[in-house]
C-alpha positions as CSV (number, residue, x, y, z in Angstrom):
1,M,-15.9,10.1,9.8
2,T,-12.9,11.5,11.6
3,I,-11.3,12.9,8.5
4,S,-10.4,16.6,8.7
5,D,-12.0,18.3,5.7
6,S,-11.6,21.8,4.4
7,S,-14.6,24.1,4.2
8,D,-15.4,23.2,0.6
9,A,-15.0,19.4,1.1
10,S,-18.7,19.1,1.8
11,E,-19.4,19.9,-1.8
12,N,-17.8,16.6,-2.7
13,Q,-19.8,14.6,-0.2
14,V,-22.6,13.8,-2.6
15,S,-24.4,10.6,-2.0
16,L,-26.0,8.6,-4.8
17,C,-29.4,10.0,-3.7
18,C,-28.3,13.3,-5.2
19,S,-27.9,14.0,-8.9
20,R,-24.5,13.7,-10.5
21,K,-23.1,14.1,-13.9
22,K,-23.2,10.7,-15.6
23,K,-19.9,9.0,-16.2
24,K,-19.0,5.8,-17.9
25,N,-20.0,2.7,-15.8
26,Q,-22.0,4.9,-13.5
27,V,-25.4,3.5,-12.5
28,S,-28.5,5.5,-13.3
29,L,-31.6,4.8,-11.2
30,A,-35.2,5.9,-11.7
31,P,-36.7,7.4,-8.6
32,I,-39.4,5.6,-6.6
33,V,-42.4,8.1,-6.5
34,T,-44.9,8.0,-3.7
35,G,-48.2,9.9,-3.7
36,D,-49.7,11.9,-6.5
37,M,-47.7,13.8,-9.0
38,E,-48.3,17.2,-7.4
39,S,-47.2,16.1,-3.9
40,S,-44.8,13.4,-5.0
41,S,-41.5,12.7,-3.1
42,V,-38.6,10.4,-4.0
43,D,-38.2,7.6,-1.6
44,W,-34.6,6.6,-2.2
45,E,-34.0,5.2,1.2
46,W,-36.1,2.0,0.6
47,L,-34.6,0.9,-2.7
48,P,-34.4,-3.0,-2.8
49,K,-31.2,-4.3,-1.3
50,N,-30.2,-6.1,-4.5
51,I,-30.3,-2.8,-6.4
52,L,-28.2,-1.1,-3.7
53,D,-25.7,-4.0,-3.9
54,L,-25.4,-3.3,-7.6
55,V,-24.7,0.3,-6.9
56,L,-22.0,-0.5,-4.4
57,D,-20.3,-2.9,-6.9
58,K,-20.2,0.0,-9.4
59,L,-18.4,2.5,-7.1
60,P,-14.8,2.8,-8.2
61,H,-13.4,4.7,-5.3
62,L,-13.7,3.9,-1.6
63,I,-14.5,7.5,-0.7
64,D,-17.8,7.1,-2.7
65,Y,-18.4,3.9,-0.7
66,I,-18.1,5.9,2.5
67,Y,-20.4,8.6,1.4
68,F,-22.9,5.9,0.3
69,G,-23.0,4.6,3.9
70,A,-23.4,8.1,5.3
71,A,-26.5,8.9,3.2
72,C,-29.1,7.2,5.5
73,K,-29.6,4.4,8.1
74,E,-30.8,1.9,5.5
75,W,-27.9,2.5,3.1
76,H,-25.5,2.3,6.0
77,S,-26.8,-1.1,6.9
78,V,-26.4,-2.3,3.3
79,A,-22.8,-0.9,3.2
80,E,-22.0,-2.7,6.5
81,D,-23.3,-6.0,5.0
82,N,-21.1,-5.6,2.0
83,R,-18.0,-4.6,3.9
84,K,-16.4,-7.9,4.6
85,R,-17.5,-9.4,1.2
86,R,-15.8,-6.6,-0.7
87,H,-12.7,-6.8,1.5
88,I,-12.3,-10.6,0.6
89,I,-12.7,-9.8,-3.1
90,N,-10.2,-6.9,-3.0
91,A,-7.7,-8.9,-1.0
92,S,-7.4,-11.5,-3.8
93,H,-8.0,-9.2,-6.7
94,P,-7.2,-5.6,-5.7
95,R,-9.1,-3.0,-7.7
96,Q,-9.0,0.0,-5.4
97,L,-6.7,2.8,-6.5
98,P,-4.1,3.7,-3.8
99,L,-3.8,7.3,-2.7
100,L,-0.5,9.1,-2.1
101,L,0.0,10.5,1.4
102,V,2.1,13.7,1.1
103,P,3.6,15.2,4.2
104,I,3.1,19.0,4.8
105,K,6.1,20.6,6.5
106,D,5.5,21.7,10.1
107,K,1.9,20.4,10.2
108,D,0.6,17.2,11.8
109,E,-1.4,16.3,8.8
110,R,-0.9,15.0,5.3
111,L,-2.4,15.7,1.9
112,I,-4.1,13.1,-0.2
113,Y,-3.0,13.0,-3.8
114,N,-4.9,11.2,-6.6
115,V,-2.4,10.2,-9.2
116,T,-4.8,9.4,-12.0
117,Q,-6.5,12.8,-11.7
118,D,-3.3,14.7,-10.8
119,R,-5.2,16.4,-8.0
120,V,-4.8,17.0,-4.3
121,S,-8.0,16.2,-2.4
122,N,-9.7,18.7,0.0
123,M,-9.3,16.1,2.7
124,R,-6.4,16.1,5.2
125,L,-5.4,13.1,7.3
126,R,-4.1,13.7,10.8
127,V,-0.7,12.1,10.4
128,P,2.5,13.8,11.7
129,F,4.6,15.3,8.8
130,N,8.0,14.3,10.2
131,K,7.4,10.6,11.0
132,R,8.6,7.8,8.8
133,Y,6.2,4.9,8.5
134,Y,7.6,1.5,7.6
135,G,4.6,0.0,5.9
136,S,1.1,0.6,4.5
137,S,-1.4,-2.2,4.3
138,Y,-5.2,-2.4,4.1
139,G,-5.5,1.3,5.0
140,W,-3.2,1.0,8.1
141,L,0.2,2.6,8.6
142,I,2.9,0.7,10.6
143,D,5.0,2.6,13.0
144,M,7.3,2.0,16.0
145,D,8.0,4.2,19.0
146,E,11.2,4.7,21.1
147,T,10.4,1.6,23.2
148,F,10.3,-0.5,19.9
149,T,6.5,-1.0,20.4
150,I,4.9,-1.6,17.0
151,I,1.9,0.7,16.4
152,L,-0.8,0.3,13.8
153,L,-2.6,3.5,12.8
154,N,-5.6,3.9,10.6
155,P,-5.5,7.5,9.6
156,F,-9.0,7.4,8.1
157,S,-10.6,6.4,11.4
158,N,-7.8,7.5,13.8
159,K,-7.9,4.0,15.4
160,V,-4.6,2.9,17.0
161,I,-3.5,-0.7,17.8
162,K,-0.4,-1.3,19.9
163,L,1.5,-4.6,19.5
164,P,4.2,-5.9,21.9
165,P,7.7,-4.5,21.4
166,I,9.7,-6.3,18.7
167,I,13.0,-6.2,20.6
168,K,13.7,-9.4,22.6
169,G,15.3,-7.6,25.5
170,E,18.8,-6.7,24.2
171,E,19.7,-3.3,23.1
172,S,19.6,-2.6,19.4
173,T,22.8,-1.5,17.6
174,T,20.8,0.4,15.0
175,L,19.2,3.8,15.5
176,H,15.5,3.2,16.2
177,E,14.4,5.4,13.3
178,H,16.1,3.0,10.9
179,F,15.5,-0.2,12.8
180,I,12.7,-1.3,10.6
181,L,13.1,-1.5,6.8
182,K,9.7,-2.9,5.7
183,A,6.5,-4.0,7.4
184,I,3.3,-5.6,6.0
185,L,0.0,-6.9,7.2
186,T,-1.8,-10.1,6.1
187,N,-5.3,-8.9,6.9
188,D,-7.2,-5.8,8.0
189,P,-7.0,-5.8,11.9
190,D,-10.4,-4.1,12.1
191,L,-12.1,-6.9,10.2
192,Y,-10.0,-9.8,11.5
193,P,-8.8,-8.7,15.0
194,N,-7.8,-12.3,16.0
195,D,-6.6,-13.4,12.6
196,F,-3.9,-11.1,11.2
197,M,-0.1,-11.2,11.1
198,V,2.5,-8.5,10.8
199,A,5.8,-9.4,9.0
200,I,8.8,-7.1,9.6
201,I,12.3,-6.8,8.1
202,Y,14.3,-5.3,10.9
203,N,17.8,-4.5,12.2
204,G,20.9,-3.8,10.1
205,Q,21.2,-7.5,9.4
206,R,17.7,-7.5,7.7
207,Y,16.2,-10.3,9.8
208,L,12.5,-11.3,9.7
209,A,10.0,-11.3,12.5
210,V,6.3,-12.2,12.4
211,Y,3.6,-11.2,14.9
212,Q,0.5,-13.3,15.3
213,S,-2.6,-11.6,16.7
214,S,-4.1,-14.9,17.8
215,V,-1.3,-15.5,20.4
216,R,-0.1,-11.9,20.7
217,S,3.6,-12.8,20.3
218,W,6.5,-12.5,17.9
219,T,8.3,-15.3,16.0
220,Y,11.9,-14.5,15.0
221,M,13.9,-15.7,12.0
222,D,17.4,-14.5,12.9
223,D,19.1,-16.4,10.1
224,H,19.0,-16.4,6.3
225,P,18.9,-19.5,4.1
226,N,21.9,-18.1,2.2
227,G,23.4,-15.6,4.6
228,M,22.0,-12.5,2.9
229,G,19.5,-10.1,4.4
230,Y,16.0,-9.4,3.0
231,Y,14.9,-6.3,1.2
232,D,11.2,-6.8,0.6
233,I,8.5,-9.2,1.7
234,I,4.9,-9.9,0.5
235,H,2.0,-12.2,1.6
236,H,1.3,-14.4,-1.5
237,K,-0.8,-17.5,-1.9
238,G,-1.1,-17.9,1.9
239,D,2.6,-17.7,2.7
240,F,5.3,-15.1,3.1
241,Y,7.9,-14.6,0.3
242,A,11.0,-12.4,0.8
243,I,13.7,-11.3,-1.6
244,N,17.3,-10.7,-0.7
245,G,20.1,-8.7,-2.2
246,G,21.2,-11.5,-4.5
247,L,17.7,-12.0,-6.0
248,G,17.2,-15.1,-4.0
249,V,13.6,-15.6,-2.9
250,G,12.7,-17.5,0.3
251,R,9.2,-18.8,1.2
252,I,8.3,-18.7,4.9
253,D,5.7,-21.3,5.7
254,V,2.8,-19.6,7.6
255,A,1.5,-22.9,8.9
256,S,4.8,-23.5,10.8
257,I,4.5,-20.1,12.4
258,E,0.9,-20.7,13.4
259,K,2.0,-23.9,15.1
260,C,4.5,-21.8,17.1
261,S,7.3,-24.1,15.9
262,R,10.5,-23.1,14.2
263,P,9.5,-21.3,10.9
264,Q,10.2,-23.4,7.8
265,V,12.1,-21.3,5.3
266,S,12.7,-22.7,1.8
267,L,14.6,-21.2,-1.0
268,V,12.2,-21.0,-4.0
269,A,14.7,-19.1,-6.2
270,P,18.5,-19.3,-5.7
271,E,20.6,-16.2,-6.1
272,A,20.9,-15.1,-9.7
273,P,24.2,-13.1,-10.2
274,S,23.8,-13.4,-14.0
275,V,20.7,-11.1,-13.9
276,L,21.7,-8.9,-11.0
277,I,22.0,-5.3,-12.2
278,Q,24.8,-3.1,-11.1
279,R,23.9,0.1,-9.1
280,V,20.6,-1.3,-7.8
281,R,18.8,1.1,-5.5
282,R,15.9,-1.1,-4.6
283,F,14.6,-4.7,-4.7
284,N,10.9,-5.5,-4.7
285,L,8.8,-8.7,-4.9
286,V,5.4,-8.6,-6.5
287,G,2.8,-11.3,-6.9
288,T,0.5,-11.7,-9.9
289,S,-3.1,-12.8,-10.1
290,E,-1.9,-15.9,-11.9
291,G,0.2,-16.9,-8.8
292,K,3.6,-15.9,-10.3
293,L,6.3,-13.9,-8.6
294,L,8.0,-10.9,-10.2
295,L,11.4,-9.8,-9.0
296,V,11.9,-6.0,-9.6
297,Q,15.2,-4.2,-9.5
298,G,15.3,-0.4,-9.5
299,V,18.6,1.0,-10.9
300,Y,19.9,4.4,-9.9
301,S,21.9,7.2,-11.6
302,R,23.5,10.3,-10.3
303,V,21.6,13.5,-10.5
304,Y,24.7,15.4,-11.5
305,P,26.9,12.8,-13.3
306,D,29.7,15.1,-14.1
307,R,30.2,16.7,-10.7
308,V,33.1,15.7,-8.5
309,Y,32.1,15.1,-4.9
310,G,34.1,15.2,-1.8
311,E,34.9,12.1,0.3
312,W,32.1,12.8,2.9
313,E,29.7,14.6,0.6
314,D,26.3,13.2,0.0
315,V,25.8,12.2,-3.7
316,P,22.1,12.8,-4.8
317,I,20.8,9.9,-6.9
318,F,17.5,8.9,-8.5
319,T,15.9,5.8,-9.9
320,S,16.6,5.8,-13.7
321,R,15.0,2.5,-14.8
322,F,13.5,-0.7,-13.6
323,V,14.2,-4.3,-14.6
324,I,11.6,-7.1,-14.0
325,H,12.2,-10.9,-14.0
326,K,9.4,-13.5,-13.7
327,L,10.1,-16.6,-11.6
328,E,9.2,-19.6,-13.6
329,E,8.3,-23.0,-12.1
330,S,11.7,-24.3,-13.2
331,K,13.2,-21.5,-10.9
332,E,14.5,-19.8,-14.0
333,L,14.3,-16.0,-14.1
334,V,13.0,-14.6,-17.3
335,E,13.1,-10.9,-18.0
336,I,9.8,-9.3,-19.0
337,R,9.0,-5.9,-20.3
338,D,5.3,-6.0,-20.2
339,I,3.0,-6.5,-17.2
340,G,-0.1,-6.5,-19.3
341,D,-3.1,-4.3,-18.5
342,N,-1.8,-3.6,-15.0
343,A,0.0,-0.9,-13.1
344,M,2.6,-1.7,-10.4
345,F,2.8,0.3,-7.1
346,L,6.1,0.3,-5.2
347,G,7.3,2.0,-2.1
348,D,6.9,1.6,1.6
349,N,3.4,0.1,0.9
350,N,2.7,-3.6,0.0
351,S,4.1,-4.0,-3.4
352,F,1.3,-5.0,-5.8
353,L,-0.2,-5.0,-9.3
354,L,-3.5,-3.3,-10.0
355,P,-5.6,-3.9,-13.1
356,I,-6.3,-0.7,-15.0
357,H,-9.8,-1.6,-16.1
358,G,-12.4,0.5,-14.5
359,I,-9.9,3.1,-13.3
360,P,-9.8,6.0,-15.8
361,G,-6.3,7.6,-16.1
362,L,-4.4,4.6,-14.7
363,Q,-1.6,3.8,-17.2
364,R,-1.0,0.2,-18.4
365,N,2.5,-1.3,-18.2
366,C,3.7,1.4,-15.8
367,I,5.4,1.4,-12.4
368,Y,4.1,4.0,-9.9
369,Y,6.9,4.4,-7.4
370,T,7.9,6.4,-4.4
371,N,11.2,6.6,-2.5
372,N,11.4,3.7,-0.1
373,E,14.4,5.1,1.8
374,Y,14.5,7.9,4.3
375,D,16.9,10.2,2.4
376,P,16.5,13.7,3.8
377,Y,18.6,15.1,1.0
378,F,16.7,13.6,-1.8
379,P,13.2,12.5,-0.8
380,T,11.6,13.1,-4.2
381,D,12.8,10.0,-6.0
382,T,9.3,9.3,-7.2
383,G,7.6,9.0,-10.6
384,I,5.8,6.8,-13.2
385,Y,8.1,4.6,-15.1
386,N,6.9,3.4,-18.5
387,L,8.1,-0.2,-19.2
388,T,7.3,0.2,-22.9
389,D,9.6,3.1,-23.8
390,G,11.7,3.6,-20.6
391,S,10.4,7.1,-20.0
392,I,9.7,8.6,-16.5
393,Q,6.9,11.0,-15.8
394,P,6.8,12.9,-12.5
395,H,3.8,12.8,-10.2
396,H,3.2,14.9,-7.1
397,V,6.3,16.7,-5.6
398,P,5.8,18.7,-2.4
399,E,6.9,22.4,-2.6
400,D,9.3,22.0,0.4
401,T,10.9,18.5,0.5
402,K,14.0,18.9,2.6
403,E,14.1,16.6,5.6
404,L,10.7,15.1,4.9
405,P,10.0,11.4,5.1
406,P,9.0,9.6,1.9
407,M,5.6,9.9,0.5
408,L,3.8,6.5,0.5
409,W,0.8,4.8,-1.1
410,I,-2.2,4.0,1.1
411,T,-5.2,2.0,0.0
412,P,-8.2,2.8,2.3
413,G,-9.7,-0.3,3.9
414,L,-13.3,-1.0,4.6
415,S,-13.1,-0.3,8.4
416,R,-16.4,-0.3,10.2
417,D,-15.4,3.0,11.7
418,L,-15.7,4.6,8.3
419,L,-19.3,3.5,7.7
């Protein structure tokens, strides 16, 4: 592992062959004893594979999965065999709790915060504190350098993948730090090096571009079906879905991209001015396990509503509430106030729902959000919004937040470099 640990982090690196306090849903195994009782030893290494598979299925957190693979050669082999299988399951029904990456001012590393335990981990990831990342998918961060080259970074393994520049030759009219608004992956590049895509919302006009690893080239969609730019994009049911500022949703046919033909974009939800909320700070699109689409609006308020600001003075704002509409097959948008036994995670990461079962401390019917805009004057627009009563709880806030990029959620992937 290439994670930078503090001196006491090793105390947490306890594999299943050591004793632990029993918790709910934790597997308890009787030892295999060899020899007589006086000279007996526990031979944990050669437990049957089907038993070890059961142990892996019971591990709620990926860090435990990593420690499991580091225990011995035999367990490492079992973890490697389970790697892709578990990735496929998690990709369709995610159950891994995302961690919050928190920048530390003037240090090229970031803290890892567990939101259910309200605890900062002993681990530090080698990620520059002052760099804004435009996406977080499958444990990879999506970045861009001054040449507009797209860079994928896995902070858990320090692996870097460089993609061709997204610019088609002409100069950009937008500062490169703000050139990309959102970026997502369709697969883990470490597990599927020749079968992943990167979708990016870019430029001030909020166009779409898609990179295919199979042909190492970009496909551009420099027009919109209704003339409005996109604000969020997800990979859902095998295609891309993007939402614009009028709550219109477009479906981008992946098959047409794979054929290297002109991408087929269809409008699955027309603009809905009747449900468009005033003072919207953010638009997000979230898929459900039932195949439905949820359209999320984050509404802002002023931090100091009674203060009079000058013409060129920055007005600090924060997200005060969220409004969710479900897209029905009739293309009607129906407001909902309950997302069931799920939590929603929004930010610069892939927007998604996570079932709360098996994750102690994760609150149902709540939205865990971070600031998805680089606002150096107010980077702490983060919290846990309760859809039931409209309350907002804070989660981790760095001590010194001025001129720091947004915190972002990251879900560790099952990279072979971690096992």
